C-alpha positions in Angstrom: -9.6 -21.6 -75.9 -10.0 -24.8 -73.9 -6.5 -24.4 -72.6 -7.3 -21.0 -71.3 -10.5 -22.3 -69.6 -8.5 -25.1 -68.0 -5.9 -22.7 -66.6 -8.7 -20.6 -65.2 -10.2 -23.6 -63.6 -6.9 -24.5 -62.0 -6.6 -21.0 -60.7 -10.1 -21.1 -59.2 -9.4 -24.5 -57.6 -6.1 -23.3 -56.2 -7.9 -20.2 -54.8 -10.5 -22.4 -53.2 -8.0 -24.7 -51.5 -5.7 -21.8 -50.5 -8.6 -19.9 -49.0 -9.8 -22.9 -47.0 -6.3 -23.5 -45.5 -5.7 -19.8 -44.8 -8.9 -19.5 -42.9 -8.3 -22.9 -41.2 -11.5 -24.5 -42.7 -10.0 -27.9 -42.4 -13.2 -29.9 -42.5 -14.4 -28.2 -45.7 -10.9 -28.6 -47.2 -11.0 -32.4 -46.6 -14.4 -32.6 -48.1 -13.8 -30.6 -51.2 -10.3 -31.7 -52.1 -11.2 -35.2 -53.3 -14.0 -33.8 -55.5 -11.6 -31.4 -57.1 -9.1 -34.1 -57.8 -11.8 -36.3 -59.5 -12.9 -33.4 -61.6 -9.3 -32.7 -62.7 -8.9 -36.4 -63.7 -12.1 -36.1 -65.8 -10.7 -33.0 -67.5 -7.7 -35.0 -68.8 -10.0 -37.5 -70.6 -12.4 -34.9 -72.1 -11.6 -31.3 -72.9 -15.3 -30.6 -72.9 -15.5 -31.2 -69.2 -13.6 -28.0 -68.8 -16.8 -26.0 -69.1 -18.4 -28.1 -66.4 -15.3 -27.9 -64.2 -15.3 -24.1 -64.6 -18.8 -24.0 -63.3 -18.2 -26.4 -60.4 -14.9 -24.6 -59.5 -16.6 -21.3 -59.4 -19.4 -22.6 -57.3 -17.0 -24.3 -54.9 -15.0 -21.1 -54.6 -18.1 -19.1 -53.7 -19.2 -21.7 -51.2 -15.8 -21.9 -49.6 -15.4 -18.2 -49.1 -19.0 -18.0 -47.8 -18.6 -20.9 -45.4 -15.2 -19.9 -44.1 -16.2 -16.3 -43.6 -19.3 -17.5 -41.8 -17.1 -19.8 -39.5 -14.7 -16.9 -38.9 -17.5 -14.6 -38.0 -18.9 -17.2 -35.6 -15.5 -17.6 -33.9 -15.2 -13.8 -33.5 -18.7 -13.7 -32.1 -17.9 -16.4 -29.6 -14.7 -14.5 -28.5 -16.7 -11.3 -28.2 -19.5 -13.0 -26.3 -17.0 -14.1 -23.7 -16.4 -10.5 -22.7 -20.1 -9.7 -22.4 -21.4 -10.0 -18.9 -24.7 -11.7 -18.2 -26.8 -11.9 -15.1 -25.4 -15.3 -14.3 -21.9 -13.7 -13.9 -23.2 -11.2 -11.3 -24.9 -14.0 -9.4 -21.8 -16.2 -9.4 -19.6 -13.2 -8.4 -21.9 -12.4 -5.4 -21.6 -16.0 -4.3 -17.8 -15.9 -4.6 -17.6 -12.7 -2.6 -20.0 -13.8 0.1 -18.4 -13.9 3.6 -19.7 -14.6 7.0 -17.3 -13.2 9.7 -18.6 -15.8 12.2 -17.2 -18.5 10.0 -13.9 -16.8 9.3 -10.7 -18.8 9.7 -9.6 -18.3 13.4 -5.9 -19.0 12.8 -5.7 -16.3 10.1 -7.7 -13.9 12.3 -5.2 -14.3 15.1 -2.3 -14.0 12.7 -3.7 -10.7 11.4 -4.3 -9.3 14.8 -0.7 -10.1 15.8 0.6 -8.6 12.6 -1.3 -5.4 13.4 -0.2 -5.4 17.1 3.4 -6.3 16.6 4.4 -4.9 13.3 1.9 -2.1 12.8 0.1 -3.4 9.7 -2.6 -1.0 8.7 -4.8 -1.9 5.7 -7.1 -4.4 4.2 -6.4 -8.1 3.8 -8.1 -11.2 2.4 -7.3 -14.9 1.9 -9.5 -17.0 -0.5 -9.1 -20.7 -1.5 -11.0 -22.6 -4.2 -13.6 -20.0 -4.7 -14.3 -19.3 -1.0 -13.1 -16.4 1.2 -11.4 -17.9 4.3 -10.9 -14.5 6.0 -11.0 -10.8 5.3 -10.4 -7.8 7.5 -10.0 -4.1 7.6 -7.4 -2.9 10.1 -6.8 0.7 11.1 -7.1 4.1 9.4 -8.0 5.2 5.9 -6.8 8.7 6.7 -5.0 9.1 10.0 -5.3 12.9 10.1 -9.1 12.8 9.9 -9.4 9.5 11.9 -11.4 7.8 9.1 -11.5 4.1 9.5 -10.9 1.6 6.6 -13.8 -0.3 5.1 -13.7 -3.6 3.4 -14.6 -2.0 0.1 -12.1 0.9 0.4 -10.1 1.6 -2.8 -6.3 1.6 -2.6 -3.8 2.9 -5.1 -2.4 -0.4 -6.3 1.1 1.0 -7.0 3.0 -1.6 -9.0 0.3 -4.2 -8.9 -1.0 -2.0 -11.7 1.8 -3.6 -13.9 -0.1 -6.9 -14.0 -3.1 -5.1 -15.6 -0.8 -3.3 -18.1 0.7 -6.7 -19.0 -2.8 -8.2 -19.5 -3.8 -5.3 -21.8 -0.6 -5.7 -23.9 -1.3 -9.4 -24.3 -4.9 -8.7 -25.3 -3.6 -6.4 -28.1 -1.2 -9.1 -29.2 -4.1 -11.5 -29.4 -6.1 -9.0 -31.4 -3.2 -8.6 -33.9 -2.7 -5.0 -33.0 0.8 -5.5 -31.5 3.6 -8.0 -31.7 6.0 -8.7 -28.8 8.9 -8.1 -31.3 7.6 -4.6 -32.2 10.1 -1.8 -31.6 9.1 1.2 -29.6 10.2 3.4 -32.5 7.3 1.9 -34.5 4.9 3.9 -32.3 7.2 6.7 -31.3 9.7 7.5 -34.1 11.5 10.1 -31.9 12.1 7.6 -29.1 15.9 8.0 -28.6 16.9 4.4 -27.9 17.4 1.6 -30.5 16.5 -2.0 -30.0 13.9 -1.8 -27.3 10.9 -4.0 -28.0 7.5 -4.6 -26.4 8.8 -7.8 -24.9 11.9 -6.2 -23.3 9.6 -3.6 -21.7 7.3 -6.3 -20.3 10.3 -8.3 -18.8 12.2 -5.2 -17.5 15.1 -5.9 -19.8 15.0 -2.6 -21.8 17.9 -1.1 -20.0 16.0 2.2 -19.6 16.5 4.7 -16.8 13.7 5.2 -14.3 11.7 8.1 -15.5 10.5 8.8 -11.9 13.9 10.0 -10.8 14.7 11.7 -14.1 11.5 13.7 -14.3 11.6 14.5 -10.6 15.1 16.0 -11.1 13.9 18.1 -14.0 10.9 19.4 -12.1 13.0 20.5 -9.2 15.7 22.1 -11.2 13.3 24.0 -13.5 10.9 24.7 -10.6 7.9 23.4 -12.4 4.4 23.0 -10.9 4.6 20.1 -8.4 0.9 19.7 -8.2 -0.1 19.5 -11.9 0.2 16.0 -13.2 2.4 15.0 -16.1 0.9 12.6 -18.7 2.5 9.5 -20.3 2.6 11.3 -23.6 4.4 14.3 -22.1 6.9 12.0 -20.4 7.6 10.4 -23.8 8.2 13.8 -25.4 10.6 14.7 -22.6 12.5 11.5 -23.0 12.7 12.2 -26.8 13.9 15.7 -26.1 16.3 15.2 -23.2 17.6 11.7 -24.2 18.6 10.6 -20.7 21.4 8.1 -20.3 20.3 4.5 -20.2 21.0 2.2 -17.3 22.4 -0.5 -19.7 22.0 -1.8 -23.3 18.8 -3.6 -24.2 18.4 -7.2 -23.2 21.6 -7.1 -21.2 20.1 -7.8 -17.8 16.9 -7.6 -15.7 16.5 -4.1 -14.3 13.1 -3.4 -12.7 11.9 0.1 -13.2 8.7 2.0 -13.8 9.8 3.4 -17.2 9.0 0.1 -18.9 5.4 0.1 -18.0 4.9 3.8 -18.4 6.0 3.3 -22.0 3.8 0.3 -22.4 0.8 2.4 -21.3 1.7 5.1 -23.8 1.8 2.5 -26.5 -1.6 1.2 -25.5 -3.0 4.7 -25.9 -1.2 5.2 -29.2 -2.4 1.9 -30.7 -6.0 2.0 -29.5 -6.7 5.7 -29.8 -8.1 5.5 -26.3 -6.9 6.7 -22.9 -5.3 4.0 -20.7 -8.2 4.5 -18.3 -10.9 4.0 -21.0 -9.2 0.9 -22.4 -8.8 -0.7 -19.0 -12.5 0.0 -18.1 -13.8 -1.4 -21.4 -11.5 -4.4 -21.8 -10.6 -5.5 -18.2 -12.6 -3.9 -15.4 -16.1 -4.2 -16.9 -15.7 -7.8 -18.4 -14.4 -8.9 -14.9 -17.2 -7.2 -13.0 -14.7 -4.9 -11.2 -17.1 -2.2 -10.3 -14.9 -0.5 -7.8 -11.7 -0.3 -9.8 -10.6 2.8 -11.7 -7.6 4.5 -13.2 -6.9 7.8 -11.6 -4.3 10.3 -12.8 -3.5 13.8 -11.5 -3.6 15.0 -15.1 -7.4 14.5 -14.9 -8.1 14.7 -11.1 -6.3 17.5 -9.2 -7.4 15.5 -6.1 -7.7 11.7 -6.5 -11.3 10.8 -5.5 -10.7 8.1 -3.0 -10.8 8.1 0.8 -7.6 6.0 1.5 -4.5 8.0 1.9 -0.9 6.8 1.9 1.2 7.5 5.0 4.8 7.4 6.0 6.0 4.9 8.5 5.5 7.0 11.6 2.0 8.5 10.9 3.7 11.9 10.9 2.1 13.0 7.6 0.0 11.9 4.7 1.8 11.4 1.4 0.4 14.1 -0.9 -0.1 13.2 -4.6 1.9 15.3 -7.1 2.9 15.5 -10.7 4.4 12.0 -10.6 0.9 10.6 -9.9 0.1 11.7 -13.5 1.7 8.9 -15.5 -0.1 5.5 -15.4 0.6 1.9 -16.4 3.4 1.5 -13.9 0.9 2.5 -11.2 -2.4 4.5 -11.2 -5.0 1.8 -10.8 -7.1 1.9 -7.7 -9.0 -1.2 -6.5 -10.5 -3.2 -3.7 -10.0 -6.6 -2.1 -13.1 -8.0 -3.7 -12.3 -6.7 -7.1 -8.9 -8.3 -7.0 -10.5 -11.6 -6.2 -12.7 -11.1 -9.3 -9.6 -10.2 -11.3 -8.1 -13.6 -10.3 -11.3 -15.4 -11.3 -11.6 -13.9 -14.7 -8.0 -14.4 -15.5 -8.4 -18.1 -14.7 -11.6 -18.6 -16.6 -10.4 -17.1 -19.9 -12.5 -14.0 -19.9 -9.6 -11.7 -20.2 -6.9 -13.8 -21.9 -6.5 -17.1 -23.6 -4.6 -19.9 -21.8 -1.8 -19.6 -24.3 -1.3 -15.9 -23.5 -1.5 -16.6 -19.7 1.1 -19.4 -20.1 3.4 -16.9 -21.8 2.8 -14.2 -19.2 3.5 -16.6 -16.3 6.8 -17.9 -17.8 10.0 -16.6 -16.2 12.0 -14.5 -18.7 15.1 -13.8 -16.6 17.7 -15.6 -14.5 15.9 -16.9 -11.4 16.7 -15.2 -8.1 17.6 -17.7 -5.4 16.6 -20.4 -7.9 12.9 -19.7 -7.7 11.9 -16.0 -8.1 11.5 -14.6 -11.6 9.6 -12.1 -13.8 7.4 -12.7 -16.8 5.0 -10.4 -18.6 3.8 -8.1 -15.8 4.0 -10.8 -13.1 6.6 -11.8 -10.6 6.6 -15.5 -9.9 7.8 -18.3 -7.8 8.5 -21.6 -9.6 10.5 -24.7 -9.2 10.4 -28.4 -10.0 7.9 -30.2 -7.7 6.8 -26.8 -6.2 3.7 -24.7 -6.5 3.5 -22.2 -9.3 2.8 -18.8 -7.8 2.4 -15.5 -9.6 2.2 -12.3 -7.7 3.2 -8.6 -7.6 4.2 -6.2 -4.9 3.5 -2.5 -4.8 5.2 0.5 -3.2 4.2 4.0 -4.0 3.6 7.2 -2.0 2.7 5.6 1.3 1.1 2.5 -0.1 2.6 -1.0 0.3 0.9 -4.2 -1.1 1.4 -7.8 -2.0 -1.1 -9.7 -4.3 -0.4 -13.4 -4.5 -2.0 -16.1 -6.6 -1.1 -19.7 -6.1 -2.2 -21.3 -9.4 -1.8 -24.9 -8.3 -3.7 -24.7 -5.0 -6.1 -22.0 -6.2 -5.3 -19.6 -3.3 -5.4 -15.8 -3.4 -3.6 -13.8 -0.7 -4.0 -10.0 -0.7 -2.6 -7.4 1.7 -3.2 -3.7 0.8 -1.5 -1.4 3.2 -1.4 2.4 3.4 1.4 2.7 6.0 4.9 1.9 4.8 6.4 0.3 7.9 7.7 -3.0 6.6 4.9 -5.1 8.2 4.5 -7.1 5.0 7.9 -8.7 5.4 6.4 -10.8 8.2 4.0 -13.1 6.4 6.0 -16.3 6.5 3.9 -18.1 9.0 0.7 -17.3 7.0 2.3 -18.9 3.9 3.3 -21.9 5.9 -0.2 -22.3 7.3 -1.6 -22.2 3.8 1.1 -24.8 2.7 2.4 -22.7 0.0 5.9 -21.2 -0.8 7.1 -18.3 1.2 6.9 -15.3 -1.1 9.8 -13.3 0.0 12.9 -12.9 -2.2 15.3 -13.7 0.5 13.3 -16.6 2.1 15.6 -19.2 0.5 18.9 -17.4 1.3 18.5 -16.0 4.8 17.8 -12.5 3.7 14.6 -10.8 4.9 13.8 -8.6 1.9 10.4 -8.6 0.2 10.6 -9.1 -3.6 11.1 -5.8 -5.3 11.6 -3.9 -2.1 14.6 -2.1 -3.6 12.6 -0.5 -6.3 8.9 -1.5 -6.5 
């Protein structure tokens, strides 16, 4: 009988210790372990102590579970509280976004005027450093046909800058334990026709998939489908499963930038969370960051996207009309403003949206560097090099919109150009980067080529 009690005591003690370690209650573990060892020694000298040990073990087990659970709940509450905005956040944001045109940087003002006059830049731009806007400006038309002028709070289709948000959302789900970077797409979509494609390969553009934009466009034209009605991410996933288009290359063979990767990631976000991509982004990114003028718009929901800024071709001959390809989101589909992108930068840096560990992973180059410096991580392009500033950024090019969103992490500088006229003007920013004493963010800047990063397929 006493042997049985002793064995039960050992089990309870083991449970207590294991529970503490599993829940990372290190302080309680260090306090309780010596007591348990002493009680075990006493048990050896007197079998009658087993009854007392049983009682103490049971009590310690209950206290351990209660204490650790309490600590775990506190930790969860602290993490949840980080995402709850308070009045002080709004006050700080207003201070961050305050700008007096009379005190704007004159050199940058002259640069932007020349960029507009010589290269035809049409859009909104902003430069901020260390929590202060140095200069911001709206230049030109929101809609050339109706002669509507741009305003500083005009919403632009962000095109591929959207990919940074999708990457953040994926890393949030990884932090929450709802996803793993090593998860296979087939885990979420069993009929997905390709083997070996993981979340991480999608994030880094190493999946080898074809670009759904060209594939779907070809089907719509051949089958004479409705060009105006938007197609959803889930519909595209079904078409891929049905048609099984040829891949570009095998998984993890090489870096191949294309929109399919982030369209699939957005579909997975919807599958895992049970929410639309738009609702997830609003709840977990836009609202926590105070981005009140940022939305996800898809032609599956909005026959006409409810914004005033229209994309144009390079000669102003016509406005680019949204169509069925403006339905899928994740690779594009987020609309935002200069000021909201400044807030996005702020709340990425202060840990509101992701932990520093996740940010470090996202900002790490996962491919062979181009020209020794340019790389791609989890949703971010980057410039990095020994003894040089660490810069993360993304470009965007879609249906008449052309952008570049640059964040110098070392110097705390944000450079934003949102354009709605695709005329190549954003390949002429070298002098601005030099003035700000930061790397020139242009893929060919270190080899003599004049291309903008990602200009081949953005």
